[in-house]
C-alpha positions as a Markdown table, in Angstrom:
| # | Residue | x | y | z |
|---|---|---|---|---|
| 1 | Met | 0.0 | 0.0 | 0.0 |
| 2 | Pro | 1.5 | 3.4 | -0.9 |
| 3 | Ser | 2.7 | 5.6 | 2.0 |
| 4 | Thr | 0.1 | 8.2 | 1.1 |
| 5 | Trp | -2.8 | 5.9 | 1.6 |
| 6 | Arg | -1.3 | 4.4 | 4.8 |
| 7 | Leu | -0.8 | 7.9 | 6.2 |
| 8 | Gly | -4.4 | 8.9 | 5.3 |
| 9 | Leu | -5.8 | 5.7 | 6.8 |
| 10 | Leu | -3.8 | 6.2 | 10.0 |
| 11 | Leu | -5.1 | 9.8 | 10.4 |
| 12 | Thr | -8.6 | 8.6 | 9.8 |
| 13 | Val | -8.4 | 5.8 | 12.3 |
| 14 | Leu | -6.8 | 8.2 | 14.9 |
| 15 | Met | -9.6 | 10.8 | 14.4 |
| 16 | Ala | -12.3 | 8.1 | 14.6 |
| 17 | Cys | -10.7 | 6.7 | 17.8 |
| 18 | Ser | -10.4 | 10.3 | 19.3 |
| 19 | Thr | -14.0 | 11.1 | 18.3 |
| 20 | Ala | -15.3 | 7.8 | 19.8 |
| 21 | Leu | -13.3 | 8.4 | 23.1 |
| 22 | Cys | -14.7 | 12.0 | 23.3 |
| 23 | Ile | -18.3 | 10.8 | 22.7 |
| 24 | Thr | -17.9 | 8.0 | 25.3 |
| 25 | Val | -16.5 | 10.3 | 28.0 |
| 26 | Ala | -19.0 | 13.0 | 27.2 |
| 27 | Gly | -21.9 | 10.5 | 27.2 |
| 28 | Trp | -20.8 | 9.1 | 30.6 |
| 29 | Ala | -20.4 | 12.6 | 32.1 |
| 30 | Met | -23.9 | 13.6 | 30.8 |
| 31 | Arg | -25.4 | 10.5 | 32.2 |
| 32 | Gln | -23.9 | 11.2 | 35.6 |
| 33 | Asn | -25.2 | 14.8 | 35.6 |
| 34 | Leu | -28.6 | 13.8 | 34.3 |
| 35 | Ser | -28.9 | 11.1 | 37.0 |
| 36 | Ser | -28.1 | 13.6 | 39.7 |
| 37 | Ile | -30.7 | 16.0 | 38.3 |
| 38 | Ala | -33.2 | 13.2 | 38.0 |
| 39 | Arg | -32.7 | 12.2 | 41.7 |
| 40 | Ala | -33.2 | 15.9 | 42.7 |
| 41 | Val | -36.4 | 16.1 | 40.6 |
| 42 | Val | -37.8 | 13.0 | 42.1 |
| 43 | Leu | -37.1 | 14.1 | 45.6 |
| 44 | Asp | -38.4 | 17.5 | 45.0 |
| 45 | Asp | -41.7 | 16.3 | 43.4 |
| 46 | Leu | -42.1 | 13.6 | 46.1 |
| 47 | Gly | -41.7 | 16.2 | 48.8 |
| 48 | Glu | -44.2 | 18.5 | 47.1 |
| 49 | Tyr | -46.8 | 15.7 | 46.7 |
| 50 | Ala | -46.3 | 14.6 | 50.3 |
| 51 | Val | -47.1 | 18.1 | 51.5 |
| 52 | Leu | -50.3 | 18.2 | 49.4 |
| 53 | Tyr | -51.4 | 14.8 | 50.6 |
| 54 | Asn | -50.8 | 15.5 | 54.3 |
| 55 | Arg | -52.6 | 18.9 | 54.0 |
| 56 | Asn | -55.6 | 18.2 | 51.8 |
| 57 | Gly | -55.7 | 14.4 | 51.2 |
| 58 | Leu | -55.7 | 12.4 | 48.0 |
| 59 | Lys | -58.0 | 14.8 | 46.1 |
| 60 | Glu | -55.5 | 17.7 | 45.8 |
| 61 | Leu | -52.7 | 15.3 | 45.0 |
| 62 | Arg | -54.7 | 13.9 | 42.1 |
| 63 | Glu | -55.6 | 17.3 | 40.8 |
| 64 | Val | -52.0 | 18.7 | 40.9 |
| 65 | Phe | -50.5 | 15.6 | 39.3 |
| 66 | Glu | -53.0 | 15.6 | 36.4 |
| 67 | Ala | -52.5 | 19.3 | 35.9 |
| 68 | Gly | -48.8 | 18.7 | 35.6 |
| 69 | Lys | -49.3 | 16.5 | 32.4 |
| 70 | His | -46.6 | 14.0 | 33.2 |
| 71 | Glu | -48.3 | 11.2 | 31.3 |
| 72 | Glu | -45.0 | 10.6 | 29.3 |
| 73 | Ser | -42.5 | 9.8 | 32.0 |
| 74 | Gln | -43.9 | 10.1 | 35.6 |
| 75 | Ala | -46.2 | 8.0 | 37.8 |
| 76 | Val | -47.6 | 8.3 | 41.3 |
| 77 | Arg | -49.3 | 5.8 | 43.6 |
| 78 | Ile | -50.5 | 5.5 | 47.3 |
| 79 | Thr | -50.3 | 2.2 | 49.1 |
| 80 | Asn | -51.6 | 1.3 | 52.6 |
| 81 | Ala | -49.7 | -0.5 | 55.4 |
| 82 | Lys | -50.8 | -3.8 | 53.9 |
| 83 | Gly | -49.2 | -3.0 | 50.6 |
| 84 | Glu | -52.5 | -2.6 | 48.8 |
| 85 | Thr | -52.7 | 0.2 | 46.1 |
| 86 | Ile | -55.4 | 2.7 | 47.0 |
| 87 | Phe | -54.5 | 5.2 | 44.3 |
| 88 | Glu | -52.4 | 5.0 | 41.2 |
| 89 | Gln | -51.7 | 7.3 | 38.2 |
| 90 | Thr | -49.5 | 5.3 | 35.9 |
| 91 | Pro | -49.4 | 6.4 | 32.2 |
| 92 | Glu | -48.8 | 3.7 | 29.5 |
| 93 | Ala | -45.2 | 4.9 | 28.9 |
| 94 | Val | -44.4 | 4.1 | 32.6 |
| 95 | Ala | -46.4 | 0.9 | 32.8 |
| 96 | Gly | -44.8 | -2.5 | 33.2 |
| 97 | Tyr | -42.3 | -1.7 | 36.0 |
| 98 | Asn | -42.4 | -3.9 | 39.1 |
| 99 | Trp | -43.0 | -1.4 | 41.9 |
| 100 | Pro | -42.3 | -2.5 | 45.5 |
| 101 | Lys | -45.4 | -3.1 | 47.5 |
| 102 | Arg | -44.2 | -1.7 | 50.8 |
| 103 | Pro | -41.4 | 0.7 | 51.9 |
| 104 | Pro | -38.6 | -0.7 | 54.1 |
| 105 | Lys | -39.8 | -1.6 | 57.6 |
| 106 | Lys | -37.5 | 0.7 | 59.5 |
| 107 | Met | -38.5 | 3.7 | 57.4 |
| 108 | Lys | -40.0 | 6.5 | 59.5 |
| 109 | Pro | -42.5 | 9.2 | 58.3 |
| 110 | Ser | -41.0 | 12.1 | 56.4 |
| 111 | Glu | -38.0 | 9.9 | 55.4 |
| 112 | Thr | -37.4 | 9.3 | 51.7 |
| 113 | Trp | -36.1 | 6.2 | 49.9 |
| 114 | Leu | -34.9 | 6.1 | 46.3 |
| 115 | Met | -34.4 | 3.0 | 44.1 |
| 116 | Thr | -34.0 | 2.2 | 40.4 |
| 117 | Ile | -36.2 | -0.3 | 38.7 |
| 118 | Ala | -35.3 | -1.9 | 35.4 |
| 119 | His | -38.0 | -2.7 | 32.8 |
| 120 | Pro | -38.0 | -6.3 | 31.5 |
| 121 | Gly | -38.4 | -5.3 | 27.9 |
| 122 | Arg | -37.1 | -1.7 | 27.6 |
| 123 | Gln | -33.8 | 0.1 | 27.9 |
| 124 | Gln | -35.3 | 2.8 | 30.1 |
| 125 | Gln | -35.1 | 2.6 | 33.9 |
| 126 | Leu | -37.6 | 4.0 | 36.4 |
| 127 | Leu | -36.3 | 6.0 | 39.3 |
| 128 | Val | -38.7 | 5.6 | 42.2 |
| 129 | Gly | -38.9 | 7.7 | 45.4 |
| 130 | Cys | -41.0 | 6.7 | 48.5 |
| 131 | Gln | -42.1 | 8.6 | 51.6 |
| 132 | Val | -44.3 | 7.4 | 54.5 |
| 133 | Met | -47.2 | 9.8 | 55.1 |
| 134 | Glu | -48.7 | 10.9 | 58.5 |
| 135 | Asp | -51.7 | 8.5 | 58.1 |
| 136 | Gly | -49.3 | 5.5 | 57.7 |
| 137 | Asn | -49.8 | 5.2 | 53.9 |
| 138 | Ala | -46.8 | 5.3 | 51.6 |
| 139 | Leu | -46.5 | 7.8 | 48.7 |
| 140 | Trp | -44.6 | 6.6 | 45.7 |
| 141 | Phe | -43.4 | 8.8 | 42.8 |
| 142 | Gly | -41.5 | 7.5 | 39.8 |
| 143 | Arg | -39.9 | 9.0 | 36.8 |
| 144 | Thr | -38.3 | 7.2 | 33.8 |
| 145 | Asp | -35.0 | 8.2 | 32.2 |
| 146 | Ala | -36.5 | 8.2 | 28.6 |
| 147 | Glu | -36.0 | 11.9 | 28.2 |
| 148 | Asp | -32.5 | 11.7 | 29.5 |
| 149 | Leu | -31.6 | 8.9 | 27.0 |
| 150 | Ala | -33.1 | 10.8 | 24.1 |
| 151 | Tyr | -31.1 | 13.9 | 25.1 |
| 152 | Val | -27.9 | 11.9 | 25.4 |
| 153 | Glu | -28.5 | 10.3 | 22.0 |
| 154 | His | -29.2 | 13.7 | 20.4 |
| 155 | Ile | -25.9 | 15.1 | 21.8 |
| 156 | Arg | -24.1 | 11.9 | 20.6 |
| 157 | Arg | -25.3 | 12.3 | 17.0 |
| 158 | His | -24.1 | 15.9 | 17.0 |
| 159 | Leu | -20.7 | 14.9 | 18.4 |
| 160 | Trp | -20.3 | 12.3 | 15.6 |
| 161 | Leu | -21.1 | 14.9 | 13.0 |
| 162 | Ala | -18.6 | 17.2 | 14.6 |
| 163 | Gly | -16.0 | 14.4 | 14.6 |
| 164 | Leu | -16.6 | 13.7 | 10.9 |
| 165 | Ala | -16.2 | 17.4 | 10.1 |
| 166 | Ser | -13.0 | 17.5 | 12.1 |
| 167 | Thr | -11.7 | 14.4 | 10.2 |
| 168 | Val | -12.3 | 16.1 | 6.9 |
| 169 | Phe | -10.5 | 19.2 | 8.1 |
| 170 | Met | -7.6 | 17.1 | 9.4 |
| 171 | Leu | -7.2 | 15.5 | 6.0 |
| 172 | Leu | -6.7 | 18.9 | 4.3 |
| 173 | Pro | -3.1 | 19.2 | 5.7 |
| 174 | Leu | -2.5 | 15.6 | 4.5 |
| 175 | Trp | -3.7 | 16.6 | 1.0 |
| 176 | Trp | -1.2 | 19.5 | 1.1 |
| 177 | Phe | 1.6 | 17.2 | 2.3 |
| 178 | Val | 0.9 | 14.7 | -0.4 |
| 179 | Arg | 0.8 | 17.3 | -3.2 |
| 180 | His | 3.9 | 19.3 | -2.2 |
| 181 | Val | 6.1 | 16.7 | -0.5 |
| 182 | Met | 5.2 | 13.1 | -1.2 |
| 183 | Lys | 4.5 | 13.5 | -4.9 |
| 184 | Pro | 7.7 | 15.5 | -5.6 |
| 185 | Val | 9.7 | 12.9 | -3.6 |
| 186 | Gln | 8.2 | 10.1 | -5.7 |
| 187 | Glu | 9.1 | 11.9 | -8.9 |
| 188 | Met | 12.6 | 12.4 | -7.7 |
| 189 | Met | 12.8 | 8.7 | -6.8 |
| 190 | His | 11.8 | 7.8 | -10.4 |
| 191 | Ser | 14.5 | 10.2 | -11.7 |
| 192 | Thr | 17.2 | 8.6 | -9.5 |
| 193 | Gln | 16.1 | 5.1 | -10.7 |
| 194 | Lys | 16.6 | 6.3 | -14.3 |
| 195 | Leu | 20.0 | 7.6 | -13.3 |
| 196 | Ala | 20.8 | 4.2 | -11.7 |
| 197 | Gln | 19.8 | 2.5 | -15.0 |
| 198 | Gly | 22.4 | 4.6 | -16.9 |
| 199 | Leu | 20.3 | 7.5 | -18.2 |
| 200 | Thr | 22.8 | 10.0 | -17.1 |
| 201 | Thr | 21.0 | 12.9 | -18.8 |
| 202 | Thr | 18.1 | 12.5 | -16.4 |
| 203 | Arg | 17.6 | 15.3 | -13.8 |
| 204 | Leu | 15.6 | 15.6 | -10.7 |
| 205 | Glu | 12.3 | 17.5 | -11.2 |
| 206 | Ala | 10.2 | 18.9 | -8.3 |
| 207 | Pro | 7.5 | 21.1 | -9.7 |
| 208 | Gly | 5.1 | 22.3 | -7.0 |
| 209 | Ala | 7.4 | 21.0 | -4.2 |
| 210 | Val | 8.2 | 22.9 | -1.0 |
| 211 | Pro | 11.2 | 25.2 | -1.3 |
| 212 | Glu | 13.4 | 22.8 | 0.7 |
| 213 | Leu | 12.9 | 20.0 | -1.9 |
| 214 | Lys | 13.3 | 22.4 | -4.8 |
| 215 | Ala | 16.7 | 23.6 | -3.3 |
| 216 | Phe | 17.7 | 19.9 | -2.9 |
| 217 | Ala | 16.8 | 19.1 | -6.5 |
| 218 | Ala | 18.7 | 22.1 | -7.8 |
| 219 | Ala | 21.8 | 21.2 | -5.8 |
| 220 | Tyr | 21.7 | 17.6 | -6.8 |
| 221 | Asn | 21.2 | 18.5 | -10.5 |
| 222 | Ala | 24.2 | 20.9 | -10.3 |
| 223 | Gly | 26.3 | 18.1 | -9.0 |
| 224 | Leu | 25.2 | 15.9 | -11.9 |
| 225 | Asp | 26.0 | 18.6 | -14.4 |
| 226 | Arg | 29.4 | 18.9 | -12.9 |
| 227 | Ile | 30.0 | 15.2 | -13.1 |
| 228 | Asp | 28.9 | 15.1 | -16.7 |
| 229 | Ala | 31.2 | 18.0 | -17.5 |
| 230 | Leu | 34.2 | 16.2 | -15.9 |
| 231 | Thr | 33.3 | 13.0 | -17.7 |
| 232 | Glu | 33.1 | 14.7 | -21.0 |
| 233 | Glu | 36.4 | 16.5 | -20.4 |
| 234 | Leu | 38.0 | 13.2 | -19.4 |
| 235 | Gln | 36.7 | 11.4 | -22.5 |
| 236 | Ser | 37.9 | 14.3 | -24.7 |
| 237 | Ala | 41.3 | 14.1 | -23.1 |
| 238 | Asn | 41.3 | 10.3 | -23.7 |
| 239 | Asp | 40.3 | 10.7 | -27.3 |
| 240 | His | 42.9 | 13.4 | -27.9 |
| 241 | Leu | 45.6 | 11.3 | -26.3 |
| 242 | Ala | 44.7 | 8.4 | -28.5 |
| 243 | His | 44.8 | 10.6 | -31.6 |
| 244 | Glu | 48.2 | 11.9 | -30.7 |
| 245 | Leu | 49.6 | 8.4 | -30.0 |
| 246 | Arg | 48.6 | 7.0 | -33.3 |
| 247 | Thr | 51.4 | 8.6 | -35.4 |
| 248 | Pro | 54.3 | 8.0 | -32.9 |
| 249 | Leu | 53.2 | 4.4 | -32.6 |
| 250 | Ala | 53.3 | 4.0 | -36.4 |
| 251 | Arg | 56.8 | 5.5 | -36.6 |
| 252 | Ile | 58.1 | 3.3 | -33.8 |
| 253 | Arg | 56.6 | 0.3 | -35.4 |
| 254 | Gly | 58.2 | 1.1 | -38.7 |
| 255 | Asn | 61.7 | 1.6 | -37.1 |
| 256 | Leu | 61.3 | -1.6 | -35.1 |
| 257 | Glu | 60.2 | -3.5 | -38.2 |
| 258 | Thr | 63.3 | -2.3 | -40.1 |
| 259 | Phe | 65.5 | -3.3 | -37.1 |
| 260 | His | 63.8 | -6.7 | -37.1 |
| 261 | Asp | 64.4 | -7.3 | -40.8 |
| 262 | His | 68.2 | -6.3 | -40.7 |
| 263 | Ile | 69.4 | -7.7 | -37.4 |
| 264 | Glu | 71.0 | -11.1 | -37.6 |
| 265 | Thr | 71.2 | -11.9 | -33.9 |
| 266 | Pro | 68.3 | -14.4 | -33.0 |
| 267 | Ala | 67.8 | -12.9 | -29.5 |
| 268 | Ala | 67.5 | -9.4 | -30.9 |
| 269 | Arg | 65.1 | -10.5 | -33.6 |
| 270 | Glu | 62.9 | -12.3 | -31.0 |
| 271 | Ala | 62.9 | -9.1 | -28.8 |
| 272 | Ala | 62.0 | -7.0 | -31.9 |
| 273 | Ala | 59.1 | -9.4 | -32.7 |
| 274 | Arg | 57.7 | -9.1 | -29.2 |
| 275 | Gly | 58.0 | -5.4 | -29.4 |
| 276 | Leu | 56.1 | -5.4 | -32.7 |
| 277 | Glu | 53.3 | -7.4 | -31.0 |
| 278 | Glu | 53.0 | -5.0 | -28.1 |
| 279 | Ile | 52.9 | -2.0 | -30.5 |
| 280 | Asp | 50.2 | -3.7 | -32.6 |
| 281 | Arg | 48.2 | -4.2 | -29.4 |
| 282 | Ala | 48.6 | -0.6 | -28.4 |
| 283 | Ala | 47.8 | 0.6 | -31.9 |
| 284 | Asp | 44.6 | -1.6 | -31.9 |
| 285 | Leu | 43.6 | 0.0 | -28.5 |
| 286 | Val | 44.1 | 3.5 | -29.9 |
| 287 | Gln | 42.2 | 2.7 | -33.0 |
| 288 | Thr | 39.3 | 1.2 | -31.0 |
| 289 | Ile | 39.1 | 4.4 | -28.9 |
| 290 | Leu | 39.1 | 6.6 | -32.0 |
| 291 | Thr | 36.5 | 4.4 | -33.8 |
| 292 | Thr | 34.2 | 4.4 | -30.8 |
| 293 | Arg | 34.5 | 8.2 | -30.5 |
| 294 | Ala | 33.7 | 8.6 | -34.2 |
| 295 | Gly | 30.8 | 6.2 | -34.1 |
| 296 | Glu | 29.2 | 7.9 | -31.1 |
| 297 | His | 29.2 | 11.2 | -33.0 |
| 298 | Lys | 28.3 | 9.6 | -36.3 |
| 299 | Ala | 31.6 | 10.9 | -37.7 |
| 300 | Leu | 32.8 | 7.5 | -38.6 |
| 301 | Lys | 33.6 | 7.0 | -42.3 |
| 302 | Leu | 31.7 | 4.0 | -43.5 |
| 303 | His | 32.5 | 2.0 | -46.7 |
| 304 | Leu | 28.9 | 1.1 | -47.5 |
| 305 | Glu | 28.0 | -1.8 | -49.7 |
| 306 | Ile | 24.9 | -4.1 | -50.1 |
| 307 | Val | 25.7 | -7.2 | -48.2 |
| 308 | Asp | 23.8 | -10.4 | -47.5 |
| 309 | Leu | 23.7 | -10.8 | -43.8 |
| 310 | Lys | 23.2 | -14.5 | -44.1 |
| 311 | Glu | 26.5 | -14.8 | -46.0 |
| 312 | Leu | 28.3 | -12.5 | -43.6 |
| 313 | Leu | 27.2 | -14.6 | -40.6 |
| 314 | Thr | 28.0 | -17.8 | -42.4 |
| 315 | Asp | 31.6 | -16.6 | -43.0 |
| 316 | Leu | 31.9 | -15.6 | -39.3 |
| 317 | His | 30.5 | -19.0 | -38.2 |
| 318 | Asp | 33.1 | -20.8 | -40.4 |
| 319 | Leu | 35.8 | -18.6 | -39.0 |
| 320 | Tyr | 34.9 | -19.2 | -35.4 |
| 321 | Lys | 34.2 | -23.0 | -35.6 |
| 322 | Ala | 37.8 | -23.9 | -35.0 |
| 323 | Ala | 38.0 | -21.7 | -31.9 |
| 324 | Ala | 34.7 | -23.2 | -30.6 |
| 325 | Glu | 36.1 | -26.8 | -31.0 |
| 326 | Glu | 39.3 | -25.8 | -29.2 |
| 327 | Arg | 37.3 | -24.4 | -26.3 |
| 328 | Gly | 34.9 | -27.4 | -26.2 |
| 329 | Leu | 31.8 | -25.3 | -27.1 |
| 330 | Thr | 28.9 | -26.1 | -29.4 |
| 331 | Phe | 28.7 | -23.3 | -31.9 |
| 332 | Thr | 25.5 | -23.2 | -34.0 |
| 333 | Leu | 24.2 | -20.8 | -36.7 |
| 334 | Glu | 20.5 | -20.0 | -37.4 |
| 335 | Ala | 20.2 | -17.8 | -40.5 |
| 336 | Pro | 17.3 | -19.2 | -42.5 |
| 337 | Thr | 16.7 | -16.4 | -45.0 |
| 338 | Thr | 18.8 | -14.1 | -47.2 |
| 339 | Cys | 18.8 | -10.5 | -46.0 |
| 340 | Trp | 20.4 | -7.7 | -48.1 |
| 341 | Val | 21.4 | -4.7 | -46.1 |
| 342 | Leu | 23.4 | -1.6 | -46.9 |
| 343 | Leu | 26.3 | -1.6 | -44.5 |
| 344 | Asp | 30.0 | -1.4 | -43.9 |
| 345 | Arg | 31.0 | -5.1 | -44.0 |
| 346 | Gln | 34.2 | -4.6 | -42.1 |
| 347 | Arg | 32.6 | -2.6 | -39.3 |
| 348 | Ile | 29.6 | -5.1 | -38.9 |
| 349 | Asn | 32.1 | -8.0 | -39.0 |
| 350 | Gln | 34.0 | -6.3 | -36.2 |
| 351 | Ala | 30.8 | -5.7 | -34.1 |
| 352 | Val | 29.6 | -9.3 | -34.4 |
| 353 | Ala | 33.1 | -10.7 | -33.8 |
| 354 | Asn | 33.2 | -8.7 | -30.6 |
| 355 | Leu | 30.0 | -10.3 | -29.4 |
| 356 | Leu | 31.3 | -13.7 | -30.3 |
| 357 | Asp | 34.6 | -13.1 | -28.5 |
| 358 | Asn | 32.7 | -12.2 | -25.3 |
| 359 | Ala | 30.4 | -15.3 | -25.6 |
| 360 | Phe | 33.4 | -17.6 | -26.1 |
| 361 | Ala | 35.3 | -16.0 | -23.3 |
| 362 | Tyr | 32.5 | -16.4 | -20.6 |
| 363 | Thr | 30.9 | -19.7 | -21.7 |
| 364 | Pro | 32.3 | -22.6 | -19.8 |
| 365 | Arg | 33.6 | -25.7 | -21.6 |
| 366 | Gly | 30.7 | -27.9 | -22.7 |
| 367 | Gly | 28.4 | -24.9 | -23.2 |
| 368 | Met | 26.7 | -23.6 | -26.2 |
| 369 | Val | 27.0 | -20.4 | -28.3 |
| 370 | Asn | 24.4 | -19.6 | -31.0 |
| 371 | Leu | 24.6 | -17.0 | -33.7 |
| 372 | Ala | 21.2 | -16.2 | -35.2 |
| 373 | Leu | 19.6 | -13.8 | -37.8 |
| 374 | Asn | 16.0 | -12.8 | -37.4 |
| 375 | Met | 13.7 | -10.2 | -39.1 |
| 376 | Arg | 11.7 | -7.9 | -36.9 |
| 377 | Ala | 9.5 | -5.5 | -38.8 |
| 378 | Glu | 11.9 | -3.2 | -40.6 |
| 379 | Gln | 14.9 | -4.4 | -38.5 |
| 380 | Ala | 17.4 | -7.2 | -39.0 |
| 381 | Arg | 18.4 | -8.6 | -35.6 |
| 382 | Ile | 21.7 | -10.4 | -35.2 |
| 383 | Ser | 21.8 | -12.2 | -31.8 |
| 384 | Val | 24.5 | -14.1 | -30.0 |
| 385 | Thr | 23.3 | -16.3 | -27.1 |
| 386 | Asp | 25.3 | -18.3 | -24.7 |
| 387 | Thr | 25.0 | -20.6 | -21.7 |
| 388 | Gly | 27.4 | -18.6 | -19.6 |
| 389 | Pro | 26.8 | -17.0 | -16.1 |
| 390 | Gly | 24.5 | -14.3 | -17.5 |
| 391 | Leu | 24.3 | -10.7 | -16.5 |
| 392 | Thr | 23.6 | -9.0 | -13.1 |
| 393 | Pro | 21.1 | -6.1 | -13.0 |
| 394 | Gly | 24.0 | -3.7 | -12.8 |
| 395 | Asp | 25.6 | -5.2 | -15.9 |
| 396 | Leu | 22.4 | -4.7 | -17.9 |
| 397 | Thr | 22.7 | -1.0 | -17.6 |
| 398 | Lys | 26.4 | -0.3 | -17.3 |
| 399 | Ile | 28.1 | -2.9 | -19.5 |
| 400 | Trp | 27.8 | -0.7 | -22.7 |
| 401 | Arg | 29.9 | 2.1 | -21.2 |
| 402 | Arg | 33.5 | 2.5 | -22.0 |
| 403 | His | 36.0 | 0.6 | -19.7 |
| 404 | Met | 33.1 | -1.2 | -18.0 |
| 405 | Arg | 33.4 | -4.9 | -17.7 |
| 406 | Gly | 30.8 | -7.4 | -16.6 |
| 407 | Ser | 30.7 | -8.8 | -13.1 |
| 408 | Ala | 31.7 | -12.3 | -14.4 |
| 409 | Ser | 35.0 | -10.9 | -15.7 |
| 410 | Ser | 38.3 | -11.7 | -13.9 |
| 411 | Ala | 41.9 | -10.9 | -14.2 |
| 412 | Ser | 42.4 | -13.9 | -16.4 |
| 413 | Thr | 39.7 | -12.7 | -18.8 |
| 414 | Pro | 41.2 | -10.6 | -21.6 |
| 415 | Gly | 39.9 | -7.2 | -22.5 |
| 416 | Met | 39.7 | -3.6 | -21.3 |
| 417 | Gly | 36.0 | -3.0 | -21.4 |
| 418 | Leu | 36.0 | -1.4 | -24.8 |
| 419 | Gly | 34.5 | -4.1 | -27.0 |
| 420 | Leu | 30.8 | -3.5 | -26.2 |
| 421 | Ser | 31.1 | 0.3 | -26.3 |
| 422 | Leu | 32.6 | -0.2 | -29.8 |
| 423 | Val | 29.7 | -2.4 | -30.8 |
| 424 | Gln | 27.2 | 0.2 | -29.6 |
| 425 | Ala | 29.1 | 3.0 | -31.4 |
| 426 | Leu | 29.2 | 1.1 | -34.7 |
| 427 | Met | 25.5 | 0.4 | -34.5 |
| 428 | His | 24.9 | 4.1 | -33.8 |
| 429 | Ala | 26.9 | 5.0 | -36.9 |
| 430 | His | 24.6 | 2.6 | -38.9 |
| 431 | Asn | 21.4 | 4.0 | -37.4 |
| 432 | Gly | 21.0 | 0.7 | -35.6 |
| 433 | Ser | 20.8 | -0.3 | -32.0 |
| 434 | Ser | 22.2 | -2.8 | -29.5 |
| 435 | Gly | 21.1 | -4.5 | -26.3 |
| 436 | Cys | 21.4 | -7.5 | -24.0 |
| 437 | Thr | 19.2 | -9.5 | -21.7 |
| 438 | Asn | 19.3 | -12.7 | -19.6 |
| 439 | Arg | 17.8 | -15.8 | -21.0 |
| 440 | Asp | 15.1 | -17.7 | -19.0 |
| 441 | Glu | 17.0 | -21.0 | -19.5 |
| 442 | Gly | 20.3 | -19.4 | -18.4 |
| 443 | Gly | 23.0 | -17.5 | -20.0 |
| 444 | Ala | 22.8 | -14.2 | -21.8 |
| 445 | Glu | 21.7 | -12.8 | -25.2 |
| 446 | Phe | 23.5 | -9.9 | -26.9 |
| 447 | Trp | 22.0 | -8.5 | -30.1 |
| 448 | Val | 22.4 | -5.7 | -32.6 |
| 449 | Glu | 19.7 | -4.5 | -35.0 |
| 450 | Leu | 20.2 | -2.9 | -38.4 |
| 451 | Pro | 17.5 | -1.0 | -40.4 |
| 452 | Val | 16.6 | -3.1 | -43.5 |
| 453 | Gly | 14.5 | -1.1 | -45.9 |
| 454 | Asp | 15.3 | -1.3 | -49.6 |
| 455 | Pro | 19.1 | -1.4 | -49.9 |
| 456 | Leu | 19.1 | 0.1 | -53.4 |
| 457 | Val | 17.0 | 3.0 | -52.3 |
| 458 | Ser | 19.3 | 3.4 | -49.2 |
| 459 | Ala | 22.3 | 3.3 | -51.4 |
| 460 | Asn | 20.9 | 6.1 | -53.7 |
| 461 | Val | 20.1 | 8.2 | -50.6 |
| 462 | Val | 23.6 | 7.8 | -49.3 |
């Protein structure tokens, strides 16, 4: 459940509990006060009726009680010493209560006695007062708490409405908090996830956020801009250094080759040969950096020709079969149809060869590597699948960067982390794309896609 909903639910539950507690305490206090008032009313009316009875007898008591119109909640009765009822005014609303027949034996005249009687079928209770008269009869006066209960229920309904209105008002700050804090924080989290996936041009956005979050986003974005500037500066220096090294390396190689061809000492010739190999490796590294840089900026000079991808992959399969057998791998080719594409044969050969080199390097002996060609809409996909260790989530987003190697690489695995960045740059130069994923059955799949279209039309356009 999102944090916003959990916070809203928590506030609602707290307000409901607070309202219920307030209503319970208020109801209990009102019941206590109303009970005290009811006892005072019963004693007051009982005393008044006792005075009327002692002074003028039953006739005045009857007239005063009937004039009071208490037919909804009050009753009066007179019993003799034997407990027999000699007078009773009990309205229907007060009927059904089991009145005592006699007052307590030790009760003296002018003394009063109060008791509460429950009804067998109603919630209301009857508060009864009793006083012994001068002639020995007992005067009983009772009053139900029906009006008190109705009053308490009326107040309780209003308190619930007040609690509901308070809850709505309490949710207004939550709405403000969600709109200006939670939502911007969630948007910034999405931006940071994109950054973690390798989209380095992503920036934090906090529209409508509180000033503190806006300041945080601005400072964070300034730091990212600074990192991007330093990275661009470092890559430019790297490219410039590679460009400057190319000519000296070529001169050194020429001189070393001349020395190798004219020296007669075997040890010197062997040392010159090793030197030539090291220079060739350094020259290849420099050329890879320069090609990657040119491909990324679409400044790479391509020697385009119409090539059958099936034939190109078949040649690569034949070329790598010997290496697969040497490593104990099963190397298969799936290229069922002919596919003519306008491309630079040497560059595409280089890109696919890099993918095959990686697959051969990381697939254990006894494993399988497959080279396949598939058509997808207007794209030709060349994929290389293997049964190696696969890719970690971090590899999936970072492995195409320069000098980044997969988590499965080790010191014994050759390479400087430039092969896949070169593949990506070559595809970019061909208006294609590249990608990788893990296979459900294990291992990884690397692929490149090239636009197909009509190669003759593409050639005329170029």
